[in-house]
Backbone bond lengths (Angstrom), bond angles and torsions (degrees), N, CA, C in turn:
res aa  C-N    CA-C-N  psi(-1)  N-CA   C-N-CA  omega(-1)  CA-C   N-CA-C  phi
1 M - - - 1.447 - - 1.533 106.80 -
2 S 1.310 114.30 132.81 1.464 118.57 -177.11 1.520 111.08 -79.64
3 T 1.299 116.03 167.05 1.451 122.12 179.40 1.517 110.27 -63.42
4 R 1.300 116.07 -37.12 1.472 120.52 178.73 1.528 111.24 -63.95
5 D 1.338 117.43 -42.04 1.465 122.17 179.02 1.526 110.89 -62.85
6 R 1.350 116.60 -43.53 1.463 120.64 178.45 1.520 110.79 -63.70
7 S 1.296 117.06 -37.38 1.450 121.89 178.56 1.529 110.80 -64.87
8 N 1.344 115.66 -41.91 1.474 120.05 177.60 1.516 111.37 -63.00
9 W 1.335 117.88 -40.74 1.448 121.81 179.33 1.524 111.32 -65.28
10 R 1.339 117.53 -44.05 1.459 121.16 178.77 1.517 110.33 -62.28
11 Q 1.315 115.69 -39.97 1.474 120.10 179.46 1.540 109.67 -64.71
12 A 1.308 117.12 -42.10 1.473 121.26 179.93 1.516 110.91 -65.54
13 L 1.333 117.63 -37.50 1.470 120.95 -177.72 1.518 112.66 -64.52
14 W 1.273 120.01 -30.04 1.476 119.19 177.40 1.518 111.06 -94.25
15 Q 1.355 118.06 -24.79 1.468 120.42 -179.55 1.537 111.78 -72.36
16 I 1.311 117.24 -37.23 1.461 120.11 -178.01 1.532 111.17 -60.41
17 P 1.348 119.71 -54.38 1.467 117.73 177.78 1.522 112.82 -62.80
18 A 1.323 117.42 -33.39 1.460 119.51 179.63 1.537 110.58 -64.74
19 I 1.322 117.24 -41.24 1.464 121.64 178.63 1.531 110.77 -65.34
20 I 1.336 116.51 -42.83 1.473 120.51 178.18 1.527 110.26 -61.59
21 L 1.322 117.79 -45.92 1.450 122.35 179.85 1.534 110.77 -61.74
22 M 1.319 117.58 -44.32 1.468 120.91 179.46 1.517 110.66 -63.92
23 A 1.330 117.46 -41.44 1.475 120.55 179.40 1.529 110.79 -62.45
24 G 1.335 116.16 -41.53 1.461 119.61 177.67 1.514 111.88 -63.66
25 L 1.317 117.91 -42.30 1.467 121.30 179.28 1.527 111.29 -64.85
26 V 1.330 116.65 -41.10 1.474 120.25 178.45 1.529 109.54 -64.27
27 G 1.351 116.75 -42.94 1.463 120.16 179.29 1.508 112.87 -62.36
28 I 1.316 117.64 -44.16 1.476 120.67 178.13 1.513 111.13 -65.96
29 S 1.330 117.21 -38.36 1.477 120.39 178.51 1.510 111.31 -63.97
30 V 1.319 116.64 -48.01 1.469 120.59 179.99 1.529 110.09 -61.19
31 N 1.336 116.80 -44.24 1.467 120.66 179.07 1.520 112.40 -59.62
32 S 1.328 117.30 -38.86 1.465 119.89 -177.02 1.526 113.11 -69.69
33 F 1.339 117.11 -24.05 1.462 119.61 -178.76 1.529 113.24 -93.70
34 R 1.318 116.73 -10.58 1.483 120.25 179.46 1.528 110.61 -75.44
35 P 1.321 117.80 139.94 1.478 119.01 177.62 1.528 111.87 -68.28
36 D 1.315 118.57 -26.09 1.454 122.00 -179.80 1.530 109.97 -109.60
37 S 1.326 116.96 43.87 1.466 121.09 -174.63 1.521 111.72 -64.11
38 I 1.306 114.28 154.42 1.466 121.82 178.71 1.535 106.62 -90.06
39 P 1.337 118.54 127.79 1.460 118.85 -179.87 1.523 111.06 -65.71
40 V 1.303 117.47 135.07 1.446 122.07 179.09 1.533 109.79 -72.37
41 V 1.312 115.99 -39.03 1.462 122.61 175.80 1.509 105.77 -121.60
42 G 1.335 117.71 130.40 1.455 119.23 -179.12 1.517 112.23 -156.24
43 D 1.299 114.78 174.50 1.452 122.21 178.17 1.523 107.11 -91.29
44 W 1.315 117.77 108.38 1.459 122.33 -177.73 1.527 110.69 -106.37
45 S 1.321 117.94 23.53 1.458 120.98 179.69 1.531 110.64 -66.63
46 V 1.330 115.08 162.82 1.457 120.54 179.28 1.528 110.45 -58.52
47 K 1.332 116.38 -42.04 1.461 121.07 -178.34 1.530 110.45 -58.82
48 T 1.312 116.89 -44.26 1.456 121.67 -178.66 1.524 110.90 -71.36
49 R 1.336 116.93 -42.30 1.455 119.98 -179.43 1.524 111.45 -63.16
50 M 1.320 116.76 -29.91 1.450 120.84 -176.73 1.515 113.04 -96.38
51 A 1.304 117.77 25.30 1.477 121.65 178.90 1.519 109.15 -76.35
52 A 1.291 116.26 146.03 1.469 121.05 177.06 1.524 108.54 -74.10
53 A 1.293 116.23 173.38 1.462 121.98 -179.55 1.516 112.20 -60.50
54 T 1.321 117.32 -24.58 1.457 121.20 178.77 1.520 111.92 -80.33
55 Q 1.319 117.76 1.19 1.465 124.89 -176.81 1.527 112.72 71.87
56 D 1.317 118.45 3.93 1.452 121.10 173.33 1.519 106.95 -84.30
57 T 1.325 116.47 140.60 1.447 118.61 178.00 1.529 110.06 -74.47
58 I 1.304 115.07 145.52 1.459 119.05 176.27 1.525 109.52 -115.06
59 V 1.325 116.53 7.52 1.461 121.80 -178.99 1.522 109.23 -80.71
60 I 1.327 115.10 133.01 1.479 121.16 176.06 1.522 108.14 -111.39
61 P 1.322 117.08 135.30 1.465 119.43 177.18 1.534 110.16 -68.25
62 L 1.322 115.57 152.81 1.460 120.82 -179.97 1.537 111.07 -57.23
63 S 1.322 116.66 -41.71 1.464 119.48 -178.05 1.524 111.79 -59.22
64 E 1.322 116.01 -41.97 1.471 120.00 179.32 1.528 111.35 -69.14
65 A 1.344 116.95 -41.21 1.453 120.91 178.56 1.531 110.24 -62.65
66 A 1.329 117.33 -40.37 1.466 121.20 178.90 1.527 111.06 -64.99
67 K 1.330 118.16 -38.49 1.464 121.37 177.48 1.522 110.25 -63.53
68 L 1.323 117.14 -45.21 1.472 121.11 179.20 1.529 110.68 -63.49
69 F 1.336 116.46 -37.83 1.456 121.23 178.75 1.530 109.70 -64.11
70 S 1.322 116.31 -48.07 1.484 120.87 -178.62 1.511 112.32 -61.91
71 A 1.316 116.03 -37.55 1.475 120.88 -179.79 1.519 112.28 -85.27
72 Q 1.326 117.44 0.76 1.466 124.26 -177.56 1.523 111.72 54.81
73 L 1.335 115.09 42.43 1.472 121.18 -179.22 1.513 112.06 -106.66
74 A 1.338 117.19 8.76 1.448 120.80 -178.52 1.508 111.73 -139.81
75 V 1.316 114.69 149.79 1.454 123.30 171.07 1.511 106.54 -105.56
76 F 1.316 117.81 125.39 1.454 121.01 177.32 1.520 108.51 -97.19
77 I 1.330 114.95 135.94 1.459 120.59 -178.58 1.533 108.31 -125.77
78 D 1.312 115.45 122.35 1.468 122.81 -179.56 1.527 108.86 -87.79
79 A 1.322 116.79 122.45 1.472 122.44 -176.60 1.534 112.26 -91.30
80 R 1.317 117.40 -2.50 1.474 120.58 -178.06 1.530 110.67 -77.53
81 D 1.311 115.78 170.85 1.475 118.29 179.76 1.521 110.79 -68.77
82 K 1.302 115.47 165.23 1.459 123.05 -173.17 1.544 112.60 -58.14
83 Q 1.333 117.24 -40.85 1.455 120.39 -178.81 1.539 111.65 -63.84
84 D 1.336 116.16 -42.93 1.452 119.63 177.46 1.523 111.83 -64.54
85 Y 1.319 115.07 -40.01 1.471 120.71 176.95 1.513 111.29 -59.38
86 E 1.334 116.76 -48.53 1.458 121.88 -177.73 1.517 111.68 -66.74
87 S 1.319 117.31 -28.47 1.454 122.18 178.78 1.540 110.72 -66.87
88 C 1.345 116.99 -44.49 1.455 121.60 179.26 1.519 108.66 -172.12
89 H 1.320 116.75 135.10 1.452 121.51 177.50 1.532 109.98 -153.51
90 I 1.305 115.49 165.41 1.465 120.69 176.77 1.523 108.23 -61.58
91 R 1.338 116.35 134.51 1.454 120.55 -175.29 1.537 110.56 -54.00
92 G 1.321 116.07 127.83 1.455 122.52 177.31 1.528 115.35 82.55
93 A 1.329 116.22 -1.69 1.474 118.75 -178.47 1.523 111.74 -66.45
94 L 1.309 114.88 146.23 1.451 121.62 173.86 1.526 108.48 -86.77
95 S 1.310 116.69 153.67 1.453 121.60 178.20 1.516 108.48 -105.41
96 L 1.340 114.20 121.36 1.472 121.09 174.45 1.524 107.36 -140.16
97 P 1.350 115.79 80.81 1.476 118.95 -177.93 1.526 110.94 -58.59
98 W 1.322 115.63 131.66 1.466 120.39 -178.11 1.522 111.16 -56.72
99 Y 1.327 116.78 -38.27 1.467 119.45 -176.43 1.506 113.10 -71.75
100 D 1.335 118.03 -13.92 1.467 121.73 176.47 1.517 111.75 -115.82
101 V 1.336 117.64 17.56 1.462 120.83 -171.37 1.526 113.06 -59.58
102 S 1.310 118.93 -39.22 1.467 119.53 -178.30 1.533 111.03 -66.90
103 K 1.306 117.29 -32.59 1.472 121.03 179.00 1.538 111.81 -81.83
104 R 1.329 116.55 -42.61 1.467 120.69 -172.14 1.531 114.48 -88.35
105 F 1.323 118.45 -20.82 1.469 120.06 -176.54 1.528 112.02 -57.72
106 P 1.354 120.34 -46.62 1.465 118.83 179.49 1.530 112.70 -59.74
107 E 1.347 117.51 -32.30 1.456 121.49 -179.95 1.538 111.69 -69.17
108 I 1.332 116.41 -36.33 1.443 121.40 -171.34 1.543 112.52 -96.94
109 A 1.314 117.80 -17.95 1.486 122.28 -173.89 1.517 110.83 -56.48
110 G 1.328 117.21 -39.19 1.471 120.11 -179.35 1.517 113.85 -69.36
111 D 1.332 117.63 -18.25 1.460 122.50 179.60 1.525 112.98 -85.63
112 I 1.316 117.55 -1.92 1.465 121.36 -176.63 1.516 108.29 -102.14
113 P 1.337 118.16 105.83 1.462 121.18 178.77 1.530 110.61 -64.89
114 S 1.316 116.35 138.58 1.473 120.26 -177.09 1.513 112.71 -74.60
115 D 1.349 117.02 -17.61 1.467 119.41 -177.24 1.529 113.15 -90.77
116 K 1.322 118.19 1.78 1.458 121.58 -177.78 1.527 110.46 -112.73
117 A 1.326 113.48 153.01 1.471 119.48 172.69 1.522 108.01 -70.67
118 I 1.312 115.52 151.50 1.461 121.36 175.54 1.524 106.72 -115.08
119 I 1.330 114.63 127.40 1.454 120.23 179.27 1.517 107.84 -121.44
120 T 1.341 115.44 116.14 1.455 120.98 178.17 1.517 108.59 -94.11
121 Y 1.317 116.01 151.34 1.468 120.00 177.37 1.507 109.63 -154.78
122 C 1.324 114.66 159.42 1.459 122.62 168.26 1.529 104.96 -139.37
123 D 1.302 119.68 -141.53 1.461 119.83 -178.17 1.518 109.35 -144.69
124 G 1.301 115.92 130.30 1.449 122.61 -179.56 1.517 110.94 99.74
125 E 1.340 115.71 136.23 1.455 119.47 -177.51 1.512 111.33 -62.00
126 G 1.321 118.09 -29.82 1.466 121.72 -179.97 1.523 113.45 -81.34
127 C 1.319 117.98 -4.38 1.463 120.89 -179.61 1.529 109.30 -79.39
128 H 1.313 116.39 123.27 1.460 121.62 -178.85 1.526 112.87 -106.10
129 L 1.343 116.71 4.36 1.456 119.76 -178.45 1.521 111.99 -60.17
130 S 1.331 116.93 -41.96 1.471 119.56 -177.96 1.524 110.65 -70.08
131 H 1.313 117.46 -33.83 1.470 120.11 176.64 1.534 110.10 -65.23
132 D 1.331 115.93 -47.49 1.462 120.02 179.45 1.525 110.70 -60.90
133 L 1.336 116.71 -39.98 1.467 120.67 179.43 1.519 111.24 -67.30
134 A 1.335 117.45 -39.89 1.463 120.53 178.49 1.526 110.81 -63.34
135 V 1.308 116.75 -43.86 1.472 120.46 178.61 1.534 109.87 -63.87
136 F 1.321 116.44 -41.38 1.473 121.28 177.82 1.531 110.87 -59.67
137 L 1.334 116.47 -45.62 1.466 119.88 -178.88 1.538 111.47 -65.83
138 R 1.318 116.28 -37.55 1.468 118.69 175.88 1.517 110.22 -64.27
139 D 1.337 116.50 -40.54 1.474 120.45 178.07 1.521 111.17 -63.80
140 K 1.335 117.52 -27.71 1.466 121.59 178.80 1.519 112.57 -83.00
141 G 1.336 117.37 1.49 1.459 120.30 173.80 1.506 115.87 106.15
142 F 1.333 117.99 -3.12 1.465 120.02 176.04 1.532 107.60 -76.80
143 K 1.311 117.06 128.61 1.460 121.37 -172.93 1.534 113.16 -91.50
144 N 1.309 117.24 -40.40 1.457 122.33 -171.47 1.532 110.01 -98.63
145 V 1.347 117.21 67.03 1.454 122.71 -174.95 1.531 108.80 -115.42
146 W 1.318 115.44 132.78 1.461 122.05 -178.04 1.508 111.03 -133.35
147 E 1.300 116.13 161.44 1.462 121.80 177.20 1.517 109.37 -120.91
148 L 1.323 115.90 131.67 1.448 122.30 174.25 1.537 107.23 -98.92
149 V 1.315 115.83 102.51 1.482 121.11 -176.28 1.531 109.60 -66.89
150 N 1.327 114.84 135.53 1.462 121.88 -179.42 1.534 109.39 58.05
151 G 1.318 113.88 35.83 1.459 124.56 -168.07 1.509 118.32 -44.04
152 L 1.317 116.89 -63.87 1.467 118.87 -174.40 1.516 111.48 -64.38
153 T 1.311 118.05 -40.16 1.475 120.43 -178.68 1.517 110.88 -64.19
154 V 1.326 118.81 -49.14 1.472 119.81 -178.38 1.540 110.08 -67.08
155 W 1.311 116.47 -33.50 1.473 121.27 178.79 1.518 109.84 -63.55
156 E 1.321 116.05 -49.55 1.470 120.44 -179.96 1.514 111.34 -66.49
157 D 1.356 117.38 -39.18 1.473 120.83 179.04 1.526 111.48 -61.39
158 A 1.322 117.35 -28.25 1.461 122.23 179.09 1.533 110.98 -89.09
159 N 1.325 117.21 6.09 1.483 122.84 -179.41 1.530 112.78 57.27
160 L 1.323 115.58 38.81 1.471 120.67 175.98 1.517 109.11 -88.60
161 P 1.333 119.17 160.46 1.461 121.45 -171.51 1.531 115.18 -66.66
162 V 1.313 115.19 131.55 1.456 123.01 174.26 1.527 107.38 -129.12
163 E 1.325 115.13 167.10 1.458 120.35 176.38 1.519 110.10 -150.14
164 E 1.312 116.76 166.64 1.441 123.33 176.84 1.510 109.85 -112.25
165 G 1.314 116.81 166.03 1.451 121.60 177.28 1.506 110.78 90.09
166 N 1.327 115.12 -162.47 1.466 118.87 -177.28 1.536 111.42 -118.20
167 A 1.313 116.31 38.47 1.468 121.57 -176.20 1.544 112.54 -60.14
168 G 1.328 118.11 -39.97 1.460 120.61 -177.79 1.511 112.25 -94.68
169 S 1.305 118.28 1.03 1.452 121.77 -177.13 1.518 109.99 -77.42
170 S 1.305 114.87 148.18 1.479 116.91 176.38 1.500 110.15 -99.77
């Protein structure tokens, strides 16, 4: 290896970290001046991620959802597709698949009592169908709408009542 080649390698070894450092500083600077900047440190919990546009949380804890279920003060709505609903769902839950919401909402709207809380759910912490459905229902004028994050899994883990088939479906 020639002296010139070694010199080029040495130059590259200090330039690469310098370029990365400068790019990071430029990125942080630009982010800090933007009105819609991304927080460098933030609360990325499920509760915060699932906040409605009003910044109010729509997440309901399992304990509260179970109390409402026992007192029959809530309507549970499954946001998963029909096959998943028929396979297993919270006892008495209505089926309103998010992907068919525009078609099925008019059919099911009359089955939702205005005096009861509405609790939407799907399955898996990464599932956002219930969140989207809860926001949709709030936009349609329902006031007391909540989301049970990771709904079916936490419900079953707590040994709360589930059923199969389409008993609660409209």
